[in-house]
C-alpha positions, 0 to 999 in steps of 0.5 A: 495732955494726950500722949500718942505713940507713933511707930512702924513695926514688923510682923514680929515686933521689930522697929529697927536695926542698928538705929535704922528703919529696915524698910522704906514705905513712902506712904508711911513717911507721908502719914507720919509727916501728916500726923506730926507736922506742927506738933511736939514730938518726943524721942530718945537721944539715939533716935534723934541721932539716927535721924540726924537733924531736927524734924522741921515744923515740930517741937523736937523734945529729946529724952536723954540722961547724958548731960554731955550730949544735951549740951550739944543739943541745947543751943539748937532751935526747936529742941528741948531736952528732958532727962526723965519721962516724968517731965512730960507732965510738966510740958504744956502741950495738948498732945505729944507724939512719941516717935521712938526708940524702944526705951522711949516707947516702953517707958511711955506706953502705960501713959499713952492714950493712942497708938498710931501703928504702921504694921509691916506684914513681913518679919525682920531681924532687928535689935529694937522692938515695940512693946507688946500691945495688951489687948485688954487695955487697947481697942483697935479703932481702925485698920486700913490694909495696903498691898505692896506695889512698885513703891512699897515692897511689903504689904502694910496696915495703918492701925489706930489703937485707943486706950480702953476706958 
């Protein structure tokens, strides 16, 4: 199975604050939807709760160690609960997108094959960070740079990293 991390990250490495994104980039949201639609997505419990709903047309897999919370999710359609990153290998998908948060990214980056990153060219004060990308382990295979406009308050880039072989 191919593990793909997908994230939007500030220039100084933050991905969120108080379980929320710190920016609104419509093109990033469109890209996220385009890449993940029809695919399984893995997220931590806090990320799921911050989204507040099941993301449609995707198999939502929630990583949580809290069995009380998993009872709340269990009977919902298109949700699967796992309690450990080790259980990913038991899933039968061709690929899975890891969508957050910090702990989930940190625990899966060493197993990942691809990182789909939106780099926001702005520093933010957050409380959740994306793990460092070790340039010795990853190749940048493309980067598209976009200037801010009336719908996007910040410059940003779409970047793909692929694990070196």
